[in-house]
VOTOR-673426 format. One line per field, with one value per residue (C-alpha): residue number from 0; x, y, z. Coordinates in steps of 0.25 Angstrom, whole numbers, always signed. Layout:
N
n NUM | ...
u X | ...
v Y | ...
w Z | ...
//
This chain:
278
n 0 | 1 | 2 | 3 | 4 | 5 | 6 | 7 | 8 | 9 | 10 | 11 | 12 | 13 | 14 | 15 | 16 | 17 | 18 | 19 | 20 | 21 | 22 | 23 | 24 | 25 | 26 | 27 | 28 | 29 | 30 | 31 | 32 | 33 | 34 | 35 | 36 | 37 | 38 | 39 | 40 | 41 | 42 | 43 | 44 | 45 | 46 | 47 | 48 | 49 | 50 | 51 | 52 | 53 | 54 | 55 | 56 | 57 | 58 | 59 | 60 | 61 | 62 | 63 | 64 | 65 | 66 | 67 | 68 | 69 | 70 | 71 | 72 | 73 | 74 | 75 | 76 | 77 | 78 | 79 | 80 | 81 | 82 | 83 | 84 | 85 | 86 | 87 | 88 | 89 | 90 | 91 | 92 | 93 | 94 | 95 | 96 | 97 | 98 | 99 | 100 | 101 | 102 | 103 | 104 | 105 | 106 | 107 | 108 | 109 | 110 | 111 | 112 | 113 | 114 | 115 | 116 | 117 | 118 | 119 | 120 | 121 | 122 | 123 | 124 | 125 | 126 | 127 | 128 | 129 | 130 | 131 | 132 | 133 | 134 | 135 | 136 | 137 | 138 | 139 | 140 | 141 | 142 | 143 | 144 | 145 | 146 | 147 | 148 | 149 | 150 | 151 | 152 | 153 | 154 | 155 | 156 | 157 | 158 | 159 | 160 | 161 | 162 | 163 | 164 | 165 | 166 | 167 | 168 | 169 | 170 | 171 | 172 | 173 | 174 | 175 | 176 | 177 | 178 | 179 | 180 | 181 | 182 | 183 | 184 | 185 | 186 | 187 | 188 | 189 | 190 | 191 | 192 | 193 | 194 | 195 | 196 | 197 | 198 | 199 | 200 | 201 | 202 | 203 | 204 | 205 | 206 | 207 | 208 | 209 | 210 | 211 | 212 | 213 | 214 | 215 | 216 | 217 | 218 | 219 | 220 | 221 | 222 | 223 | 224 | 225 | 226 | 227 | 228 | 229 | 230 | 231 | 232 | 233 | 234 | 235 | 236 | 237 | 238 | 239 | 240 | 241 | 242 | 243 | 244 | 245 | 246 | 247 | 248 | 249 | 250 | 251 | 252 | 253 | 254 | 255 | 256 | 257 | 258 | 259 | 260 | 261 | 262 | 263 | 264 | 265 | 266 | 267 | 268 | 269 | 270 | 271 | 272 | 273 | 274 | 275 | 276 | 277
u -331 | -321 | -307 | -296 | -282 | -271 | -277 | -268 | -273 | -271 | -274 | -261 | -249 | -242 | -254 | -262 | -276 | -276 | -264 | -267 | -283 | -288 | -303 | -313 | -328 | -336 | -350 | -361 | -356 | -360 | -347 | -345 | -332 | -328 | -317 | -313 | -315 | -304 | -301 | -303 | -316 | -322 | -308 | -308 | -322 | -317 | -306 | -315 | -324 | -312 | -314 | -300 | -288 | -279 | -265 | -261 | -269 | -282 | -296 | -305 | -319 | -323 | -308 | -306 | -299 | -309 | -302 | -306 | -321 | -326 | -341 | -343 | -337 | -345 | -358 | -355 | -351 | -358 | -351 | -359 | -350 | -353 | -351 | -362 | -361 | -374 | -376 | -387 | -397 | -411 | -413 | -419 | -408 | -397 | -403 | -404 | -390 | -383 | -391 | -387 | -373 | -378 | -383 | -391 | -397 | -412 | -421 | -431 | -422 | -417 | -431 | -433 | -421 | -425 | -439 | -434 | -425 | -437 | -429 | -438 | -445 | -433 | -434 | -422 | -407 | -399 | -388 | -397 | -402 | -397 | -385 | -394 | -403 | -392 | -387 | -400 | -401 | -387 | -389 | -402 | -394 | -383 | -392 | -400 | -387 | -386 | -371 | -363 | -353 | -360 | -351 | -356 | -349 | -356 | -370 | -378 | -372 | -382 | -394 | -404 | -408 | -420 | -412 | -400 | -411 | -416 | -401 | -399 | -411 | -406 | -393 | -398 | -406 | -395 | -383 | -383 | -372 | -369 | -366 | -355 | -358 | -348 | -352 | -342 | -348 | -346 | -361 | -359 | -372 | -380 | -375 | -371 | -382 | -378 | -363 | -358 | -344 | -334 | -322 | -314 | -303 | -293 | -279 | -279 | -282 | -294 | -294 | -306 | -315 | -324 | -338 | -347 | -347 | -332 | -331 | -341 | -334 | -321 | -327 | -338 | -346 | -353 | -357 | -354 | -353 | -338 | -327 | -325 | -317 | -317 | -309 | -301 | -308 | -306 | -315 | -324 | -333 | -341 | -356 | -369 | -372 | -359 | -346 | -346 | -334 | -328 | -320 | -314 | -325 | -319 | -332 | -337 | -350 | -358 | -360 | -366 | -355 | -353 | -347 | -343 | -336 | -329 | -324 | -318 | -312 | -306 | -299 | -293 | -288 | -284 | -273 | -281 | -293 | -286 | -280 | -293 | -301 | -291
v +4 | +9 | +13 | +19 | +18 | +26 | +24 | +28 | +28 | +34 | +32 | +37 | +31 | +45 | +52 | +47 | +50 | +45 | +46 | +40 | +41 | +36 | +35 | +28 | +27 | +21 | +16 | +26 | +37 | +44 | +49 | +59 | +58 | +72 | +76 | +84 | +79 | +69 | +67 | +52 | +50 | +40 | +33 | +32 | +26 | +15 | +12 | +11 | +1 | -7 | -3 | +4 | -1 | +9 | +9 | +10 | +9 | +2 | +3 | -5 | -9 | -14 | -17 | -25 | -20 | -13 | -19 | -33 | -30 | -42 | -46 | -42 | -28 | -26 | -30 | -19 | -8 | +0 | +10 | +19 | +25 | +38 | +32 | +22 | +10 | +1 | -12 | -13 | -17 | -12 | -8 | -21 | -29 | -21 | -23 | -38 | -39 | -31 | -30 | -45 | -39 | -31 | -39 | -27 | -23 | -18 | -19 | -11 | +0 | +0 | +2 | +13 | +20 | +18 | +23 | +36 | +39 | +36 | +25 | +13 | +13 | +13 | +1 | +3 | -1 | +7 | +10 | +17 | +26 | +41 | +43 | +48 | +36 | +26 | +34 | +32 | +17 | +15 | +24 | +16 | +3 | +7 | +11 | -1 | -10 | -6 | -7 | -3 | +5 | +14 | +22 | +32 | +41 | +54 | +47 | +60 | +63 | +61 | +63 | +74 | +83 | +74 | +61 | +67 | +70 | +56 | +51 | +59 | +53 | +39 | +41 | +47 | +35 | +25 | +29 | +21 | +17 | +5 | +11 | +19 | +29 | +36 | +46 | +53 | +66 | +80 | +82 | +85 | +93 | +81 | +73 | +83 | +79 | +64 | +64 | +63 | +60 | +66 | +61 | +71 | +67 | +77 | +76 | +61 | +61 | +60 | +74 | +72 | +60 | +63 | +63 | +76 | +77 | +77 | +87 | +97 | +96 | +101 | +111 | +121 | +123 | +137 | +149 | +163 | +177 | +177 | +168 | +161 | +168 | +155 | +143 | +139 | +141 | +130 | +134 | +145 | +148 | +160 | +157 | +165 | +161 | +165 | +159 | +144 | +139 | +128 | +131 | +125 | +121 | +129 | +131 | +117 | +120 | +111 | +114 | +106 | +99 | +106 | +96 | +105 | +115 | +103 | +98 | +112 | +114 | +100 | +102 | +115 | +110 | +96 | +94 | +101 | +93 | +80 | +82 | +88 | +75 | +64
w +17 | +6 | +9 | +1 | +6 | +0 | -14 | -26 | -41 | -54 | -68 | -73 | -66 | -65 | -59 | -47 | -45 | -31 | -22 | -8 | -7 | +7 | +9 | +18 | +15 | +26 | +27 | +31 | +23 | +10 | +4 | -7 | -15 | -20 | -29 | -41 | -56 | -58 | -44 | -45 | -38 | -48 | -48 | -33 | -33 | -43 | -33 | -22 | -29 | -35 | -49 | -49 | -41 | -32 | -37 | -22 | -9 | -6 | -10 | +0 | +1 | +15 | +17 | +4 | -9 | -18 | -30 | -26 | -30 | -23 | -24 | -10 | -13 | -26 | -19 | -8 | -17 | -28 | -37 | -46 | -56 | -63 | -76 | -77 | -85 | -86 | -94 | -104 | -94 | -89 | -75 | -70 | -78 | -71 | -57 | -60 | -65 | -54 | -42 | -37 | -35 | -23 | -12 | -6 | -19 | -18 | -30 | -22 | -20 | -34 | -39 | -29 | -34 | -48 | -46 | -39 | -50 | -60 | -66 | -62 | -76 | -85 | -93 | -103 | -102 | -92 | -101 | -110 | -99 | -97 | -88 | -77 | -78 | -77 | -65 | -58 | -61 | -56 | -43 | -40 | -42 | -33 | -22 | -23 | -22 | -7 | -7 | +6 | -4 | -14 | -23 | -33 | -43 | -47 | -45 | -47 | -61 | -71 | -61 | -63 | -51 | -46 | -47 | -39 | -28 | -29 | -28 | -15 | -9 | -13 | -7 | +6 | +9 | +4 | +13 | +27 | +37 | +30 | +16 | +10 | -1 | -9 | -20 | -29 | -34 | -40 | -37 | -22 | -21 | -26 | -14 | -4 | +6 | +6 | +7 | +22 | +19 | +9 | +2 | -7 | -16 | -23 | -29 | -27 | -12 | -3 | +4 | +12 | +17 | +28 | +33 | +32 | +47 | +48 | +37 | +43 | +56 | +50 | +40 | +38 | +26 | +25 | +17 | +22 | +17 | +19 | +21 | +34 | +45 | +54 | +51 | +39 | +26 | +16 | +5 | +1 | -11 | -14 | -18 | -20 | -6 | +0 | +3 | +5 | +13 | +20 | +32 | +45 | +55 | +67 | +74 | +72 | +65 | +57 | +42 | +30 | +22 | +8 | -1 | -12 | -2 | +5 | -8 | -12 | +1 | +2 | -12 | -8 | +6 | +2 | +13 | +24 | +21 | +20 | +34 | +40 | +36 | +38
//
């Protein structure tokens, strides 16, 4: 479990990037962290994993401060960053060097993921691979580590269309009730079918953190020929298929969650969404 309590942080002492961020990530959920460019998503992930220290408030991993980065914490968490650094090692050498840090690491699973990504016969040094090839190796390693807390920053960047499909298949099989998965992404269409809880950060605050069921209980996502006449309209967008909209769920109907529409509605109605999803 990861918890942020009233976290404040800024790279510039005169301008805070975060101003009182609260967040709770619990096992059994696949979270999507959404935000504009520059909202601080990557910085927030680094605070969660103890790579950066909050200037006020607390970042906790299973109740212990994240900044301690104890051996137990580090063996329970894997953070795959968007910018990948890999040492001058071959895949087998990399596994031999780093797999022992993760008690539940599975060589069989690692080879399966590499094979599915068509990377099992790559014999060169990882740092000489293309960005997409590096990403495949590191995704395979991250999943094979079988950690309770898996955090990924833009994991589908650099993957081609077939590889994105394989990645979704991996992630669908990976999640279970004992694991917490958090993915920060702009590519919401790549992960739409996987995410069952959403966190949205904007202007230094967390404006929404809720499960998909809670969100669709309060909001309707639909497409019509004209704007809604029932319930409050939070966002609408004209498309070739009609008017896509997010509105108040006054009739308690069930509609599929649309992450793009949700994000647009949330940033336009920050205060109301913050109160709605407390």
